[in-house]
ZAVOLO-719880 format. One record per residue (C-alpha): residue number from 1; residue in one letter; x, y, z. Coordinates in steps of 0.05 Angstrom, whole numbers, plus 32768, in hexadecimal, padded with zeros to 4 digits. Each point is the difference from the previous one (the first is absolute). Layout:
% ZAVOLO-719880
{resi NUM | resn A | xx X | yy Y | zz Z}
...
% end
This chain:
% ZAVOLO-719880
{resi 1 | resn M | xx 8000 | yy 8000 | zz 8000}
{resi 2 | resn T | xx 801C | yy 8045 | zz 7FEC}
{resi 3 | resn Q | xx 8003 | yy 803A | zz 8031}
{resi 4 | resn K | xx 7FC6 | yy 8022 | zz 7FDB}
{resi 5 | resn Q | xx 7FD4 | yy 7FC2 | zz 8003}
{resi 6 | resn W | xx 800F | yy 7FF8 | zz 804A}
{resi 7 | resn L | xx 7FED | yy 8048 | zz 800E}
{resi 8 | resn M | xx 7FBF | yy 7FF9 | zz 7FD9}
{resi 9 | resn L | xx 7FEF | yy 7FC2 | zz 802B}
{resi 10 | resn I | xx 8005 | yy 8028 | zz 8041}
{resi 11 | resn N | xx 7FD9 | yy 803B | zz 7FE2}
{resi 12 | resn R | xx 7FC9 | yy 7FD1 | zz 7FE9}
{resi 13 | resn Q | xx 7FFC | yy 7FDD | zz 8043}
{resi 14 | resn L | xx 7FF8 | yy 8042 | zz 8025}
{resi 15 | resn H | xx 7FD9 | yy 8024 | zz 7FC9}
{resi 16 | resn L | xx 8038 | yy 8034 | zz 7FFF}
{resi 17 | resn P | xx 800C | yy 802A | zz 7FC2}
{resi 18 | resn R | xx 8032 | yy 7FE7 | zz 7FCE}
{resi 19 | resn A | xx 8047 | yy 801A | zz 8005}
{resi 20 | resn S | xx 7FF6 | yy 802C | zz 7FC3}
{resi 21 | resn D | xx 7FC3 | yy 8020 | zz 8021}
{resi 22 | resn M | xx 801C | yy 800C | zz 8045}
{resi 23 | resn D | xx 8010 | yy 8049 | zz 7FF1}
{resi 24 | resn V | xx 7FB6 | yy 800F | zz 7FF4}
{resi 25 | resn Q | xx 7FE6 | yy 7FE0 | zz 803F}
{resi 26 | resn T | xx 7FD2 | yy 8030 | zz 8024}
{resi 27 | resn E | xx 7FE4 | yy 8007 | zz 8045}
{resi 28 | resn N | xx 7FB9 | yy 7FF3 | zz 7FE5}
{resi 29 | resn V | xx 800F | yy 7FB7 | zz 800B}
{resi 30 | resn A | xx 7FE2 | yy 7FE9 | zz 8043}
{resi 31 | resn K | xx 8033 | yy 7FF8 | zz 8038}
{resi 32 | resn D | xx 7FFA | yy 7FB5 | zz 8004}
{resi 33 | resn S | xx 7FF4 | yy 7FEF | zz 7FB7}
{resi 34 | resn K | xx 8047 | yy 7FE7 | zz 7FF8}
{resi 35 | resn W | xx 7FEE | yy 7FC6 | zz 802E}
{resi 36 | resn K | xx 7FC9 | yy 7FE6 | zz 7FD4}
{resi 37 | resn T | xx 800C | yy 7FB8 | zz 7FEE}
{resi 38 | resn P | xx 7FD1 | yy 7FC7 | zz 7FEC}
{resi 39 | resn V | xx 7FFB | yy 7FF1 | zz 804B}
{resi 40 | resn T | xx 7FEA | yy 8046 | zz 8015}
{resi 41 | resn E | xx 7FCF | yy 8004 | zz 7FC7}
{resi 42 | resn A | xx 7FE1 | yy 7FBC | zz 800F}
{resi 43 | resn L | xx 8000 | yy 8006 | zz 804C}
{resi 44 | resn G | xx 7FEE | yy 8049 | zz 8005}
{resi 45 | resn C | xx 8039 | yy 8013 | zz 802E}
{resi 46 | resn R | xx 802E | yy 803C | zz 7FFA}
{resi 47 | resn Y | xx 8042 | yy 7FDA | zz 8005}
{resi 48 | resn P | xx 8015 | yy 7FBB | zz 7FE7}
{resi 49 | resn I | xx 800E | yy 7FE9 | zz 8048}
{resi 50 | resn I | xx 7FDB | yy 7FC3 | zz 801B}
{resi 51 | resn Q | xx 7FF8 | yy 7FED | zz 8049}
{resi 52 | resn T | xx 7FFC | yy 7FB5 | zz 8002}
{resi 53 | resn A | xx 7FD3 | yy 7FD6 | zz 802D}
{resi 54 | resn M | xx 8024 | yy 7FE9 | zz 803F}
{resi 55 | resn G | xx 7FDE | yy 7FD3 | zz 8032}
{resi 56 | resn W | xx 7FEA | yy 8025 | zz 803F}
{resi 57 | resn V | xx 8020 | yy 8040 | zz 7FE5}
{resi 58 | resn S | xx 7FDA | yy 8017 | zz 7FC3}
{resi 59 | resn D | xx 7FC1 | yy 8018 | zz 8022}
{resi 60 | resn A | xx 7FCF | yy 8037 | zz 7FEE}
{resi 61 | resn N | xx 802A | yy 8036 | zz 8021}
{resi 62 | resn L | xx 803E | yy 7FEF | zz 7FD8}
{resi 63 | resn V | xx 7FD9 | yy 7FFD | zz 7FBF}
{resi 64 | resn I | xx 7FDF | yy 8043 | zz 8010}
{resi 65 | resn A | xx 8044 | yy 801F | zz 800C}
{resi 66 | resn T | xx 801C | yy 7FE3 | zz 7FC0}
{resi 67 | resn T | xx 7FC5 | yy 8017 | zz 7FD6}
{resi 68 | resn K | xx 8000 | yy 8046 | zz 801C}
{resi 69 | resn A | xx 804B | yy 8006 | zz 7FF2}
{resi 70 | resn G | xx 7FF6 | yy 7FED | zz 7FB7}
{resi 71 | resn G | xx 8013 | yy 7FB6 | zz 8001}
{resi 72 | resn F | xx 7FD5 | yy 7FC3 | zz 7FF7}
{resi 73 | resn G | xx 7FF3 | yy 7FD2 | zz 803C}
{resi 74 | resn F | xx 7FE8 | yy 7FB9 | zz 800A}
{resi 75 | resn L | xx 7FDA | yy 7FE7 | zz 803D}
{resi 76 | resn A | xx 801B | yy 7FBD | zz 801A}
{resi 77 | resn G | xx 7FC0 | yy 7FD8 | zz 7FFB}
{resi 78 | resn A | xx 8022 | yy 7FBF | zz 8014}
{resi 79 | resn T | xx 8008 | yy 8017 | zz 8049}
{resi 80 | resn I | xx 7FC3 | yy 802B | zz 8009}
{resi 81 | resn A | xx 7FC8 | yy 7FDB | zz 8023}
{resi 82 | resn R | xx 7FC5 | yy 7FEC | zz 7FD4}
{resi 83 | resn E | xx 7FD1 | yy 802C | zz 8028}
{resi 84 | resn D | xx 802F | yy 803D | zz 7FFB}
{resi 85 | resn I | xx 8013 | yy 8002 | zz 7FB6}
{resi 86 | resn E | xx 7FC3 | yy 8025 | zz 7FE8}
{resi 87 | resn A | xx 8007 | yy 8034 | zz 8037}
{resi 88 | resn Q | xx 804A | yy 800B | zz 7FEE}
{resi 89 | resn I | xx 7FEC | yy 800B | zz 7FB7}
{resi 90 | resn Q | xx 7FCA | yy 8031 | zz 8014}
{resi 91 | resn K | xx 8031 | yy 8025 | zz 802D}
{resi 92 | resn V | xx 8031 | yy 800C | zz 7FC7}
{resi 93 | resn I | xx 7FC8 | yy 8017 | zz 7FD1}
{resi 94 | resn A | xx 7FE5 | yy 8030 | zz 8035}
{resi 95 | resn A | xx 8044 | yy 801E | zz 800E}
{resi 96 | resn T | xx 8018 | yy 8007 | zz 7FB8}
{resi 97 | resn G | xx 7FBF | yy 800B | zz 7FDB}
{resi 98 | resn S | xx 800E | yy 7FCA | zz 7FCD}
{resi 99 | resn S | xx 800B | yy 7FB6 | zz 7FF5}
{resi 100 | resn N | xx 8044 | yy 800B | zz 7FE0}
{resi 101 | resn F | xx 8023 | yy 7FCC | zz 802B}
{resi 102 | resn G | xx 8008 | yy 7FB4 | zz 7FFF}
{resi 103 | resn L | xx 7FF2 | yy 7FC1 | zz 8027}
{resi 104 | resn N | xx 8031 | yy 7FC6 | zz 8006}
{resi 105 | resn F | xx 7FEB | yy 7FB8 | zz 800C}
{resi 106 | resn H | xx 8017 | yy 7FB9 | zz 7FF5}
{resi 107 | resn M | xx 7FD2 | yy 7FC9 | zz 7FE5}
{resi 108 | resn F | xx 8014 | yy 7FD1 | zz 8038}
{resi 109 | resn Q | xx 7FE3 | yy 802D | zz 8036}
{resi 110 | resn E | xx 7FBC | yy 7FEC | zz 8018}
{resi 111 | resn N | xx 7FDD | yy 8040 | zz 7FEC}
{resi 112 | resn A | xx 8022 | yy 800B | zz 7FBD}
{resi 113 | resn M | xx 7FBE | yy 8005 | zz 7FDA}
{resi 114 | resn Q | xx 7FE7 | yy 8033 | zz 8032}
{resi 115 | resn C | xx 803B | yy 802C | zz 7FEC}
{resi 116 | resn V | xx 7FEF | yy 7FF6 | zz 7FB7}
{resi 117 | resn E | xx 7FB7 | yy 8013 | zz 800B}
{resi 118 | resn L | xx 8011 | yy 803D | zz 802A}
{resi 119 | resn A | xx 8032 | yy 8019 | zz 7FCC}
{resi 120 | resn M | xx 7FCA | yy 7FFD | zz 7FCB}
{resi 121 | resn Q | xx 7FC9 | yy 801C | zz 802E}
{resi 122 | resn Y | xx 8028 | yy 803E | zz 8013}
{resi 123 | resn K | xx 801F | yy 8006 | zz 7FBB}
{resi 124 | resn L | xx 8047 | yy 8001 | zz 801B}
{resi 125 | resn R | xx 8034 | yy 8013 | zz 7FCD}
{resi 126 | resn A | xx 8029 | yy 7FC0 | zz 8007}
{resi 127 | resn V | xx 800D | yy 7FBF | zz 8022}
{resi 128 | resn S | xx 8044 | yy 7FE0 | zz 800B}
{resi 129 | resn Y | xx 8010 | yy 7FB8 | zz 800F}
{resi 130 | resn G | xx 8038 | yy 7FCC | zz 8000}
{resi 131 | resn R | xx 7FDD | yy 7FBD | zz 7FFD}
{resi 132 | resn G | xx 7FCA | yy 801C | zz 7FD5}
{resi 133 | resn P | xx 7FBA | yy 7FF1 | zz 7FEA}
{resi 134 | resn D | xx 7FEE | yy 7FD7 | zz 7FC3}
{resi 135 | resn Q | xx 7FF3 | yy 801D | zz 7FBB}
{resi 136 | resn E | xx 7FB5 | yy 8003 | zz 800B}
{resi 137 | resn T | xx 8006 | yy 8029 | zz 8040}
{resi 138 | resn I | xx 8033 | yy 802E | zz 7FE0}
{resi 139 | resn A | xx 7FCF | yy 800B | zz 7FC6}
{resi 140 | resn R | xx 7FC9 | yy 8012 | zz 8032}
{resi 141 | resn L | xx 802D | yy 8033 | zz 8022}
{resi 142 | resn K | xx 8015 | yy 801F | zz 7FBE}
{resi 143 | resn A | xx 7FB7 | yy 8003 | zz 7FE8}
{resi 144 | resn A | xx 7FF0 | yy 8027 | zz 803F}
{resi 145 | resn G | xx 8038 | yy 8032 | zz 7FF1}
{resi 146 | resn V | xx 8030 | yy 7FE5 | zz 8035}
{resi 147 | resn L | xx 8048 | yy 7FFC | zz 7FE7}
{resi 148 | resn C | xx 8024 | yy 7FBF | zz 8010}
{resi 149 | resn I | xx 8049 | yy 8009 | zz 8015}
{resi 150 | resn P | xx 8022 | yy 7FBF | zz 8016}
{resi 151 | resn T | xx 8045 | yy 7FFF | zz 8020}
{resi 152 | resn V | xx 8032 | yy 7FCF | zz 7FE3}
{resi 153 | resn G | xx 8047 | yy 7FEC | zz 800F}
{resi 154 | resn A | xx 8011 | yy 7FDA | zz 7FC1}
{resi 155 | resn L | xx 7FFA | yy 800B | zz 7FB5}
{resi 156 | resn K | xx 7FD4 | yy 7FC3 | zz 7FF4}
{resi 157 | resn H | xx 7FCF | yy 8018 | zz 8034}
{resi 158 | resn A | xx 7FFC | yy 8045 | zz 7FDF}
{resi 159 | resn I | xx 7FF0 | yy 7FE0 | zz 7FBC}
{resi 160 | resn K | xx 7FCC | yy 7FD3 | zz 801E}
{resi 161 | resn A | xx 7FE0 | yy 803A | zz 8026}
{resi 162 | resn V | xx 7FF8 | yy 8028 | zz 7FC0}
{resi 163 | resn Q | xx 7FE2 | yy 7FC4 | zz 7FDD}
{resi 164 | resn L | xx 7FCC | yy 7FFC | zz 8038}
{resi 165 | resn G | xx 7FED | yy 8049 | zz 7FF5}
{resi 166 | resn A | xx 802C | yy 802C | zz 802D}
{resi 167 | resn D | xx 7FFC | yy 804A | zz 7FEF}
{resi 168 | resn M | xx 8044 | yy 800F | zz 801E}
{resi 169 | resn I | xx 8038 | yy 7FD8 | zz 8020}
{resi 170 | resn T | xx 8027 | yy 8010 | zz 803F}
{resi 171 | resn I | xx 8042 | yy 7FDD | zz 8000}
{resi 172 | resn Q | xx 8023 | yy 7FF5 | zz 8043}
{resi 173 | resn G | xx 8049 | yy 7FF1 | zz 8000}
{resi 174 | resn S | xx 8021 | yy 7FD4 | zz 8034}
{resi 175 | resn E | xx 8014 | yy 803E | zz 8028}
{resi 176 | resn G | xx 7FB7 | yy 8009 | zz 8013}
{resi 177 | resn G | xx 7FE1 | yy 7FED | zz 8043}
{resi 178 | resn G | xx 7FD1 | yy 7FC7 | zz 8012}
{resi 179 | resn H | xx 7FF6 | yy 7FC8 | zz 7FCE}
{resi 180 | resn T | xx 8030 | yy 800F | zz 7FC8}
{resi 181 | resn G | xx 8021 | yy 7FDD | zz 7FC5}
{resi 182 | resn S | xx 8049 | yy 7FF5 | zz 7FF2}
{resi 183 | resn V | xx 800B | yy 8030 | zz 7FC6}
{resi 184 | resn P | xx 801A | yy 8046 | zz 800F}
{resi 185 | resn T | xx 7FD8 | yy 803C | zz 7FE7}
{resi 186 | resn S | xx 8038 | yy 8016 | zz 7FD1}
{resi 187 | resn I | xx 7FF9 | yy 7FBE | zz 7FDA}
{resi 188 | resn L | xx 7FB5 | yy 7FF3 | zz 8007}
{resi 189 | resn L | xx 7FE8 | yy 8044 | zz 7FE9}
{resi 190 | resn P | xx 8022 | yy 7FFF | zz 7FBB}
{resi 191 | resn Q | xx 7FEA | yy 7FB8 | zz 7FF6}
{resi 192 | resn V | xx 7FB7 | yy 8010 | zz 800D}
{resi 193 | resn L | xx 8001 | yy 8041 | zz 7FD9}
{resi 194 | resn E | xx 8018 | yy 7FD9 | zz 7FC3}
{resi 195 | resn A | xx 7FCB | yy 7FCA | zz 8008}
{resi 196 | resn V | xx 7FBF | yy 8025 | zz 800F}
{resi 197 | resn S | xx 7FDA | yy 803A | zz 7FE1}
{resi 198 | resn V | xx 7FDC | yy 8019 | zz 803F}
{resi 199 | resn P | xx 801D | yy 8036 | zz 802E}
{resi 200 | resn V | xx 8032 | yy 7FE5 | zz 8032}
{resi 201 | resn I | xx 800A | yy 801A | zz 8047}
{resi 202 | resn S | xx 8043 | yy 7FF2 | zz 8020}
{resi 203 | resn A | xx 8008 | yy 7FEB | zz 8049}
{resi 204 | resn G | xx 8038 | yy 7FE4 | zz 802B}
{resi 205 | resn G | xx 8038 | yy 802C | zz 801A}
{resi 206 | resn F | xx 7FE0 | yy 8045 | zz 7FF9}
{resi 207 | resn S | xx 7FFB | yy 8037 | zz 8034}
{resi 208 | resn C | xx 8013 | yy 8042 | zz 7FE1}
{resi 209 | resn G | xx 7FFD | yy 802E | zz 7FC4}
{resi 210 | resn R | xx 803E | yy 7FE1 | zz 7FE1}
{resi 211 | resn G | xx 7FDA | yy 7FBF | zz 7FFE}
{resi 212 | resn L | xx 7FC4 | yy 801F | zz 7FDE}
{resi 213 | resn A | xx 802C | yy 8022 | zz 7FCC}
{resi 214 | resn S | xx 8025 | yy 7FBF | zz 7FF2}
{resi 215 | resn A | xx 7FC0 | yy 7FD7 | zz 7FFA}
{resi 216 | resn L | xx 7FE1 | yy 8031 | zz 7FCE}
{resi 217 | resn A | xx 8041 | yy 8006 | zz 7FD9}
{resi 218 | resn A | xx 8002 | yy 7FB4 | zz 7FFA}
{resi 219 | resn G | xx 7FBA | yy 8000 | zz 7FE3}
{resi 220 | resn A | xx 7FD2 | yy 7FF3 | zz 803B}
{resi 221 | resn A | xx 7FC0 | yy 8028 | zz 8005}
{resi 222 | resn G | xx 8005 | yy 8008 | zz 804B}
{resi 223 | resn M | xx 8023 | yy 7FEC | zz 8040}
{resi 224 | resn A | xx 7FE1 | yy 7FD8 | zz 803A}
{resi 225 | resn M | xx 8019 | yy 8000 | zz 8047}
{resi 226 | resn G | xx 7FEC | yy 7FDA | zz 803F}
{resi 227 | resn T | xx 8037 | yy 8005 | zz 8034}
{resi 228 | resn R | xx 8009 | yy 804B | zz 7FF5}
{resi 229 | resn F | xx 7FB6 | yy 800E | zz 800B}
{resi 230 | resn M | xx 8000 | yy 7FD4 | zz 803E}
{resi 231 | resn M | xx 803B | yy 802A | zz 801A}
{resi 232 | resn T | xx 7FD7 | yy 8040 | zz 8003}
{resi 233 | resn S | xx 7FDB | yy 8023 | zz 8038}
{resi 234 | resn D | xx 7FBD | yy 7FF1 | zz 7FDF}
{resi 235 | resn A | xx 8009 | yy 7FB4 | zz 8004}
{resi 236 | resn P | xx 7FDC | yy 7FDE | zz 803A}
{resi 237 | resn T | xx 803D | yy 7FD5 | zz 8011}
{resi 238 | resn P | xx 8015 | yy 8005 | zz 804A}
{resi 239 | resn E | xx 8039 | yy 8031 | zz 800C}
{resi 240 | resn N | xx 802D | yy 7FCB | zz 801E}
{resi 241 | resn I | xx 7FF8 | yy 7FD6 | zz 7FC1}
{resi 242 | resn K | xx 8010 | yy 803B | zz 7FD4}
{resi 243 | resn Q | xx 803E | yy 800B | zz 802A}
{resi 244 | resn C | xx 8015 | yy 7FB8 | zz 7FF2}
{resi 245 | resn Y | xx 7FFF | yy 8011 | zz 7FB6}
{resi 246 | resn I | xx 8025 | yy 8041 | zz 800B}
{resi 247 | resn D | xx 8035 | yy 7FDC | zz 8029}
{resi 248 | resn T | xx 800D | yy 7FCF | zz 7FC8}
{resi 249 | resn K | xx 803E | yy 801B | zz 7FDD}
{resi 250 | resn E | xx 8019 | yy 7FC5 | zz 7FD7}
{resi 251 | resn P | xx 7FD9 | yy 7FE4 | zz 7FC4}
{resi 252 | resn Q | xx 8019 | yy 7FBA | zz 8010}
{resi 253 | resn D | xx 7FD9 | yy 8003 | zz 8041}
{resi 254 | resn I | xx 7FC0 | yy 8001 | zz 7FD7}
{resi 255 | resn R | xx 8000 | yy 7FB8 | zz 7FED}
{resi 256 | resn I | xx 7FDC | yy 7FCE | zz 7FD5}
{resi 257 | resn S | xx 7FE0 | yy 7FC7 | zz 8027}
{resi 258 | resn T | xx 7FD5 | yy 7FC5 | zz 7FEC}
{resi 259 | resn A | xx 7FF6 | yy 7FE9 | zz 8048}
{resi 260 | resn V | xx 7FBC | yy 8022 | zz 800A}
{resi 261 | resn D | xx 7FD6 | yy 7FE3 | zz 7FC8}
{resi 262 | resn G | xx 8030 | yy 7FDE | zz 7FD1}
{resi 263 | resn M | xx 8003 | yy 803B | zz 7FCF}
{resi 264 | resn R | xx 8035 | yy 8036 | zz 7FF7}
{resi 265 | resn H | xx 7FF1 | yy 8036 | zz 8033}
{resi 266 | resn R | xx 802C | yy 803D | zz 800B}
{resi 267 | resn M | xx 7FFE | yy 801B | zz 8047}
{resi 268 | resn L | xx 8028 | yy 801C | zz 8039}
{resi 269 | resn N | xx 8027 | yy 7FCB | zz 8025}
{resi 270 | resn T | xx 7FD8 | yy 7FFB | zz 8041}
{resi 271 | resn P | xx 800E | yy 7FCE | zz 8038}
{resi 272 | resn F | xx 7FC0 | yy 7FDC | zz 7FED}
{resi 273 | resn V | xx 8016 | yy 7FF6 | zz 7FB7}
{resi 274 | resn D | xx 8046 | yy 7FED | zz 8017}
{resi 275 | resn K | xx 7FE3 | yy 7FCB | zz 802E}
{resi 276 | resn L | xx 7FD7 | yy 7FE4 | zz 7FC6}
{resi 277 | resn E | xx 803C | yy 7FFE | zz 7FD2}
{resi 278 | resn R | xx 802B | yy 7FDA | zz 8032}
{resi 279 | resn A | xx 7FCA | yy 7FCF | zz 8016}
{resi 280 | resn S | xx 7FFE | yy 7FB8 | zz 7FE9}
{resi 281 | resn G | xx 7FC0 | yy 7FE6 | zz 7FDF}
{resi 282 | resn M | xx 7FE6 | yy 7FE6 | zz 8043}
{resi 283 | resn K | xx 8012 | yy 8040 | zz 8025}
{resi 284 | resn R | xx 7FDF | yy 802A | zz 7FCA}
{resi 285 | resn L | xx 7FC1 | yy 7FD7 | zz 8005}
{resi 286 | resn W | xx 7FFF | yy 800C | zz 804B}
{resi 287 | resn I | xx 800A | yy 804B | zz 7FF6}
{resi 288 | resn A | xx 7FC7 | yy 8001 | zz 7FCE}
{resi 289 | resn I | xx 7FD1 | yy 7FDA | zz 802E}
{resi 290 | resn S | xx 8014 | yy 802D | zz 803B}
{resi 291 | resn S | xx 7FF2 | yy 803D | zz 7FD6}
{resi 292 | resn A | xx 7FBD | yy 7FE6 | zz 7FEB}
{resi 293 | resn R | xx 7FEE | yy 7FF0 | zz 8048}
{resi 294 | resn Q | xx 8017 | yy 8044 | zz 8018}
{resi 295 | resn W | xx 7FD2 | yy 8021 | zz 7FCD}
{resi 296 | resn Q | xx 7FCA | yy 7FCB | zz 8001}
{resi 297 | resn K | xx 7FC7 | yy 8030 | zz 8000}
{resi 298 | resn E | xx 8019 | yy 8024 | zz 7FC1}
{resi 299 | resn T | xx 8010 | yy 7FC1 | zz 7FD9}
{resi 300 | resn G | xx 7FC1 | yy 7FDB | zz 8014}
{resi 301 | resn M | xx 8027 | yy 7FC0 | zz 800C}
{resi 302 | resn S | xx 7FE4 | yy 7FD4 | zz 8037}
{resi 303 | resn S | xx 802D | yy 7FDC | zz 8032}
{resi 304 | resn M | xx 7FEA | yy 7FBC | zz 7FE5}
{resi 305 | resn H | xx 8010 | yy 8015 | zz 7FB9}
{resi 306 | resn M | xx 8045 | yy 8018 | zz 8014}
{resi 307 | resn V | xx 800F | yy 7FBE | zz 8021}
{resi 308 | resn K | xx 7FEA | yy 7FDB | zz 7FC1}
{resi 309 | resn V | xx 802A | yy 802D | zz 7FD4}
{resi 310 | resn F | xx 803C | yy 7FF6 | zz 802D}
{resi 311 | resn F | xx 7FFE | yy 7FB4 | zz 7FFE}
{resi 312 | resn K | xx 7FF0 | yy 8000 | zz 7FB6}
{resi 313 | resn G | xx 803E | yy 802B | zz 7FF6}
{resi 314 | resn L | xx 802A | yy 7FD0 | zz 8029}
{resi 315 | resn R | xx 7FEA | yy 7FC6 | zz 7FD4}
{resi 316 | resn E | xx 8009 | yy 8024 | zz 7FBE}
{resi 317 | resn D | xx 802D | yy 803C | zz 7FF6}
{resi 318 | resn P | xx 800B | yy 802E | zz 803C}
{resi 319 | resn S | xx 801F | yy 8038 | zz 7FD7}
{resi 320 | resn A | xx 7FC8 | yy 8000 | zz 7FCC}
{resi 321 | resn T | xx 7FCA | yy 8000 | zz 8036}
{resi 322 | resn A | xx 8023 | yy 8038 | zz 8025}
{resi 323 | resn T | xx 8002 | yy 8029 | zz 7FC0}
{resi 324 | resn L | xx 7FB6 | yy 7FF5 | zz 7FF5}
{resi 325 | resn I | xx 7FEE | yy 8017 | zz 8046}
{resi 326 | resn M | xx 802E | yy 803C | zz 7FFD}
{resi 327 | resn S | xx 7FE3 | yy 8014 | zz 7FBD}
{resi 328 | resn A | xx 7FBA | yy 8000 | zz 801E}
{resi 329 | resn N | xx 801B | yy 8028 | zz 803B}
{resi 330 | resn Q | xx 8025 | yy 8033 | zz 7FD5}
{resi 331 | resn P | xx 7FCC | yy 8038 | zz 8008}
{resi 332 | resn I | xx 8005 | yy 7FF7 | zz 804B}
{resi 333 | resn L | xx 804C | yy 8001 | zz 7FFD}
{resi 334 | resn L | xx 7FFC | yy 8042 | zz 7FDB}
{resi 335 | resn Q | xx 7FCD | yy 801A | zz 8031}
{resi 336 | resn K | xx 802D | yy 7FF1 | zz 803C}
{resi 337 | resn S | xx 8036 | yy 802F | zz 7FE6}
{resi 338 | resn M | xx 7FDD | yy 8032 | zz 7FD2}
{resi 339 | resn V | xx 7FC4 | yy 800C | zz 802E}
{resi 340 | resn E | xx 8012 | yy 7FEA | zz 8046}
{resi 341 | resn G | xx 8048 | yy 8018 | zz 7FFC}
{resi 342 | resn K | xx 8020 | yy 7FBD | zz 8015}
{resi 343 | resn P | xx 803B | yy 7FF4 | zz 7FD1}
{resi 344 | resn E | xx 8016 | yy 7FC3 | zz 8029}
{resi 345 | resn A | xx 7FBE | yy 7FDD | zz 7FF1}
{resi 346 | resn G | xx 7FF5 | yy 800E | zz 7FB7}
{resi 347 | resn I | xx 801C | yy 800F | zz 7FBC}
{resi 348 | resn M | xx 8011 | yy 8044 | zz 7FE1}
{resi 349 | resn P | xx 8000 | yy 7FFF | zz 7FB4}
{resi 350 | resn S | xx 802F | yy 8033 | zz 7FE2}
{resi 351 | resn G | xx 8020 | yy 8015 | zz 7FBF}
{resi 352 | resn Q | xx 804C | yy 8006 | zz 8001}
{resi 353 | resn V | xx 7FF7 | yy 804B | zz 7FF7}
{resi 354 | resn A | xx 7FEE | yy 8006 | zz 804A}
{resi 355 | resn A | xx 804B | yy 8001 | zz 800F}
{resi 356 | resn A | xx 8006 | yy 8041 | zz 7FD9}
{resi 357 | resn I | xx 7FC6 | yy 8024 | zz 8023}
{resi 358 | resn E | xx 800F | yy 802C | zz 803C}
{resi 359 | resn S | xx 7FC1 | yy 8029 | zz 800A}
{resi 360 | resn L | xx 7FB4 | yy 7FFA | zz 8008}
{resi 361 | resn P | xx 7FE1 | yy 803B | zz 7FDB}
{resi 362 | resn S | xx 7FB7 | yy 8009 | zz 7FF1}
{resi 363 | resn V | xx 7FE7 | yy 7FE3 | zz 7FBF}
{resi 364 | resn E | xx 7FF5 | yy 8046 | zz 7FE5}
{resi 365 | resn V | xx 8048 | yy 8015 | zz 800F}
{resi 366 | resn L | xx 801B | yy 7FBE | zz 7FE5}
{resi 367 | resn I | xx 7FDD | yy 8006 | zz 7FBD}
{resi 368 | resn Q | xx 8015 | yy 8048 | zz 7FF7}
{resi 369 | resn Q | xx 8048 | yy 7FEE | zz 8010}
{resi 370 | resn I | xx 7FFD | yy 7FC8 | zz 7FCD}
{resi 371 | resn I | xx 7FE2 | yy 802D | zz 7FCA}
{resi 372 | resn T | xx 8032 | yy 8038 | zz 800D}
{resi 373 | resn Q | xx 803C | yy 7FD1 | zz 7FFD}
{resi 374 | resn A | xx 7FE6 | yy 7FDA | zz 7FC3}
{resi 375 | resn D | xx 7FF2 | yy 8041 | zz 7FDC}
{resi 376 | resn S | xx 8047 | yy 8017 | zz 800C}
{resi 377 | resn C | xx 801D | yy 7FBD | zz 7FE9}
{resi 378 | resn I | xx 7FD8 | yy 8000 | zz 7FC0}
{resi 379 | resn E | xx 800F | yy 8049 | zz 7FF0}
{resi 380 | resn Q | xx 804A | yy 7FF2 | zz 8008}
{resi 381 | resn L | xx 7FFB | yy 7FC2 | zz 7FD5}
{resi 382 | resn L | xx 7FDA | yy 8024 | zz 7FC9}
{resi 383 | resn A | xx 8031 | yy 803A | zz 8002}
{resi 384 | resn R | xx 803C | yy 7FD2 | zz 7FF9}
{resi 385 | resn R | xx 7FE0 | yy 7FDA | zz 7FC7}
{resi 386 | resn T | xx 7FE8 | yy 803F | zz 7FDD}
{resi 387 | resn N | xx 8046 | yy 801E | zz 8004}
{resi 388 | resn G | xx 801D | yy 7FBF | zz 7FE6}
{resi 389 | resn I | xx 7FD1 | yy 7FFF | zz 7FC4}
{resi 390 | resn S | xx 800B | yy 8049 | zz 7FEF}
{resi 391 | resn K | xx 804A | yy 7FF4 | zz 7FFC}
% end
């Protein structure tokens, strides 16, 4: 690609004037028009900045703060009680005056179809999901005007998601928090951009304006962040838990573990996770049973059932049985840390970028900082490229 072609790509992505027209740019252009991308146009937000759905974190208040600041937020439907989801949706609509926000869910959660129906009923702008709905359900959402934006961590999953009807794709590189793939953002984003024709949002490793500028320059239509939004004053996360994230200074301390539910899960290295990692199959089964017993009311597991599961695990595969129980308990493990403030008793999902974050600004301040820095980066980039072409 020549320098001129590369410059035109950035201009087109941001709807900026061509290099040859930059001298006639006037102040009649709206202040934020340069941030128009396929994402902002489709989602109705001012900036191409997406706040992802984080269990027990992405509540109505965080989505309201994101929406008012010009970003696009998703409610974490997977950890909102069935009886509370509708009220949370109504709260955001009342506070922002619109339904320009999203709802996240997973098809394996018990009330997945409730989320689908509520998204259509309230005409939410979008839904996001990992383990997503079937083609028929996606078609219903699209027919109701709800955009479908799955999150994927591998090229093949992106291609499949588009085949099923996705309107956009969020790619999450291995740097991202929670359940994540093994491909870094820098490799995954170009792969997916080459393979699909829908707008692509880039996630995994972003926290600042430099990240937004780099994502847009690479061809993404927007940037999504989870950990950075959790590390704000608007997030409901207990202050002592936020401090645990602030105190994490080394990216290697934000590790990948499969000990919780058998899948790749990036999180802070808490004593609880460390104990799971070091435990034998039998010990892990005992930890899982003890956890289920401790939170028996939440899990709905009877004492008799736990005894049966324990002896069944002894006869078959202790490690596999432990993984199954821990997977069922995962929302409770998240709740223990992210709601009750007990890092020793739960898990704390985190992107590696937490090690580079040192402050807890409001969402409004954060987004303005990102936009200011990204604007500076892009202007410098365009100036360098323009000067290079003119010579």
